[in-house]
N, C-alpha and C positions, 0 to 999 in steps of 0.2 A: 551158146557157142563157146564162151570162155570156160564153162564147166567141163564140157565133154572134150574140149581141146587139151585139157590136162588129165581128165579121167581115162580117156582112151590110151593115154601114154603111161607114165610111171610116176607122176607127181601127186595126183589126187586120187583118193579112194573113198568109197562109201562106208561110213561107220556102221558097225553092227546095230547101233541104235539109229534107225533111219525112217524116212517117210516114203521109201520106195521110189525116190526120184532118180532117174538116170541109171537104174540098175542094169539095164541091158547094154548100156555103153561100157560099163565096167566089165561085164562078162562076155561082151561080143555076141549077143544073142538077138539083136534087133532083126525085124522082118520088114517086108514091104509095106505093111500097114502101120509102122511105127509113127506115133504122133509127133515126136520131136524131130525126126528126119523130115516129115512132111512140113512141119513148122518152119524149119530152116529153108526148105525149098520155096514154100508159098510166100513167106515173108520176104525172102530175097527177091523174088520176082515182083512183089508189090513195091519194094523200094525201086526196082528197075523201072516199073511202070511210071511211078511218080517222077523219077529222074528224067525219063524220056519225055514226059509232058512238058517239063521245063526246058530241056535241051531243044525240043522241036517247036517251042513257042515262036511265033512270028513277031513278038514285041520288039520294037526298035532297040538297037544297041544303045547302051549307056553304061557308065561305070557300075551302077547298081545291078543292071540286067546282066552285064558280063560277069560280075562277081557271082550272082546266083547261078548262072549257067555253068560257071567254073566249078562251083560247089556240087552241082548236079552231076557233072562229068566225074568228079572225084568219088562221089557216093555210088554212082553206077559201077565204077571200077572196083570199089570196095565190095559191093554186093557180088559181083562176078568172081572176085578173088575168093570170097568165102564159099560160094557155090562150087567153083571148079576144084577147090581143094578137098571139099567133103564128098563130092559125088563123082570124081574122076581120079584116075591114077595121076601121080605127080608128073610134071613136065619132064623130069629126068628119066622117067620110065619110057614114055613114047609120046612125043609131041603130036604125032598123027593119030593118036588114040582118041576115043570119044570123050569129049568134054561135056559141056552143057549147052542148051539152046541159046543162041544169040538173038535177042529181041531188041530192036532199037526204035521201032515205030508202033503206034497203037493200031491193032487190028484184032477185034474180038473173034474173028473167024480163023485166025491164024492157028495152025497146028504144027509148030516148029519141031523139026528133028534136032538131034544133038550136033553141034558143031565140033570140030576137032579141038583138042587142048590148045594147040598152037594158035588157032583162030581166036579163041577166047583170050589168050594172053596178048595177042596182037591188039585186040580191041581195048584191053585194059591199058596197055602202054599208050595207045593213041589217045584214049580218054584223058589220061593223066598229063600228056603233053598239052592237050587243049586246056585242061584245068589250070595248069601252071601258067599258061599264056594269058588266060582270061582273068584270073584272080589278082586283084591288086590290094585288097583290104584285109586287115587282120582284125577280127572282132574278139574272139575268145577261144578257149580250148575246146568248146563244144561245136564249133563250126569249122569246116575245112578252110584252110588258107593255102597260099601258094606253096609254102615249104612243107606243110603237112602232106600235100599231094606229091611233092617230090620225094618225101620220105617213104610214102607208100609205094611209089614207083621203084625206089631202091630195093624195097623188100620184095617186090614182084620180080625184078630182074634177078635177085638172088635166088628166088625159087625157080627161075628159068635156068640157073647155072651160068648166067651172063655176068660174070664177075666184073668185067671192065666197066660196063654200064652201071652196075650196082654201086661200084666204088665211086664213079663220077657223080651219080645222083646223091649218094650219101654225103660226099664231101661238099657238094653244093649246099646241102642243108646245114652241115656243121660250120662251114665258113661264111655263109651268107644269110642264114635264116634268122639270126638275132635271138636264138633261144639259148638259155643257160641250163646246165645240168644240175640235178640235185647232188648233194654232198653228204658226207657222214653227219655233218652238223644239222642239216635240215631234212634228212631222210625220213625220220619218224613223223615229223610234222607234215610232210608232204602227203603221206598215206593217210594220216588222220584227218586231213582237210578234204571235205567232200564238195566244196564249192568249185564251180568252173573258174578257170584262171584267165586273167588278163595280163599277167606279168611275164608271159613267155618262159616260165620256169618249167622245164622238163616236158610238159604235156603238149605234144603236137596236135593230137586229136583224141577226144574221148566222147563217149555217149553219156550225156547228162541224165542223172536221175534226181531232178530237183524235187522240191516239196510237193509239187503238183503232178508232174509227169514222172511217174515211177511205177515199178511193178509190185509195190507194196510188199506183202509177205513172200512173194516169189522173186524179189530182187536178189541180185548177186550177193549183197552183204548178208541177207538172211540165210542164204544157203551155206555160207561159210562161218559167219560169226556165231559163237556160242551164246551171245547175249540175245540172239534173235529166237524165232520160233523153231528153227530147224537145226542149222549147224551140221547137217548131214555129211557134208563133204570135208574131209580132213587131209592132212599132209602126210605123204608117205615117209617112213623112217629113212629110206634110202636118200631122198632129197634132203631131209633135215640134216643128216649126217655129213652132207657135203659142205655145210657152212662151218667156217672156222669160228672159234670162240669170239674173236674180236670183230667179226663181220656184222655190221649193223643190221643186215637183212635178217639175221637169225632171230632178232627180237620180234619180228613179225609173226613168228611161229612159236607161241608159248606151248608148254607141255602140261599135260594133266591126265585126267581119266574120263573116259566115256564108255558106257556100256560095260563098265568094270574092267576096261582094258587101258593100258598106257596109250596115250594118244597125243599126237602133235596137231595143234589147232592152227587155223589160218586166220590171221588178224590183219590181212592186207586190206580188207574192206570192212572197217569197223563201224561205220555210221549206219544205224538202223532206224533213225527217226529224222523228220524234217527233210533236208537235202540228203538223200541216201548216197552212199559211196558210188562213184561213177565207174563205168567200164572203160578202161584204157584201150584205145585202138593202136596208137603208136606213140612212143616216147623217144626223146633225144638219146637216152642211153642205148636204146636198141639201134639207133642209127650208127652210133659208134661201133657197136658189135657187128653190124652189117659191113661197115668199112673194114673192120678187122678181118672178117672171114673173106671178104671180097679181095683183100690184098694178097691172099694166098693163091698159089704157092710162090709167086715170083718175088714178093716183097715181105719177108718175114719180119723185118725191122718195123715197118709200118703196122703190120698186123699186131705185133706186141704193143706198140705205142697206143693203138686205138683200143685194144681190149683192156690195157692197163689204165687207160683213162677212166674206165668203169671200176676196176678193182681198187684203184687208189682212192676212190670216193666211197668205198664201202668198208674200208678197214680190212680188206682181204690181201693176202700175199700176192705180190706181182707174179705174172706168168713169164717164165724165162725159157720155156721149151722151144724146140725146133721141130721141123719135119711133120710127120704124121701126128705126133703128140701135141703139137701146137694147135692143129685143127681140133683135136679132141678136147683140148683145154678151152678153146674158144666156144665150142658147142656146150661144154659143161657150164661155162660162164653164162651163156644164153639161158640154159636151164635154170640156173639160180636167179638171175636177174629178172627173167620174164615169167617166173613161176606164177601160176594161177591167173595168167592173162590170156590163156588159150592157145599159146604158141607151141608148146612142147610136142604135141602129137604131130603137128604139121612139119616140125623140124625132123622128127623121126621118119615121117613119110618121105620127105624130099631126099633124105639120105638112103632111102630104100632099106632101112634097117628093121630088124625084128624088134618088137616091143618086149622088153625083158623086165619083169617086175619082181618085187620082193614078197615077203610073207604077209604083208598087209592085204594082199589080194587073194581071192579064192584060188585054190590050188589048180583048178582047171583053166585059169585065166592068167597064169604067170608068164607064159611065153606065147606070144601071138606073132606068128611068122609073117613076114612081109607078103608072102603069097596067099595068106588067108583072105578069102574073097570079101570078108566083112571089114577089111581094112579100108574100104570105101563104102559109103552109105548107099542104100537102095534108092533108085528113082521111085518116089512114092506111088503107091498103087492108084491113088486118085488121079495122078497124072497119066499113067499108062492106060488107065481105063478111058480117060477122056481124049487122049491124043493117039490116034492110030499110027502116026509117024514115029513116035518115040517108043511105042509098045515093043517093037522087036529090038530095041536098043537098051533094054534093061541091063544093069551091070551083071556080069556072070555070077552064078551061084544062087541068085535070089529067085 
């Protein structure tokens, strides 16, 4: 998901020297039998199944039980958030449109039809309210905690266009969560460190890839790092050129040559042995960017304050714009700060914008209109074959 979340947009592209991974996501040519689309669907519902088993357990309440149930609610919300963004049009398009099936209890005979987008978002918000209430413990960055759930809720509200609630949730995290943000001084060390964190620095939630539990040669770091087996996925020139010379983030993208072509590499996930680089789910810096965007249009002063909390800690020039340009600048800051964390495509989607790419991409895939039916993934054929209630609800065009 992090790979295609940048590749389907304008941040990441497949080097000419590649192992044919994710080719169809770069060229928008996937079909109903696509294995990666099916993998997102099947794995998402596996997570939901496991979360449901915990949520519906009849074990008596205790602080530990409540904590685990809270984590399960948060993980279920996260799984649905990923599913509804990949397989349905954004909330801003049509809340009454088809989302994904809601399954909250175990029933092997169930053949669920798709719920509406609004119903899926309502479930996620409710799950995260319950998660926030139930969780009292902070363990480390690889387990959901109270304020990681609230941060995810802020992100979901933003995707709904509910700026008031997005801002309230984001400020709860900022003011009460006890997390601190990375700065120019510790930025490089933060990304070079692959261990889960217990110090509440920056990472609210991440998927751990420790020395035992990891995807080995298929891990995120191997797909980006030139020191690994693959390094297929590289940084677009358009993104790289957005970074000012003094911006510490620029150092994460060294330049060189691959397949005989000048190339900008991605060194955001550099660890390819032992504890591999983790996959970030949500960070404190994003929460500030959510607060910035959610402050618009009514409070431009706060919007600039929150976005410049990030720019001031990256060595970037402060944003001083107003009006429509201020929103553009905040979205550009999101693009730079969250690059290669899988968010860019979903930001373009919720803005209902066309995908406009530079010359790094194949000529036939440089302009992908919002109306292109492949802007959302197909319901996997294995699902429509097995489930007669979802069969007539395939996304249009497939």
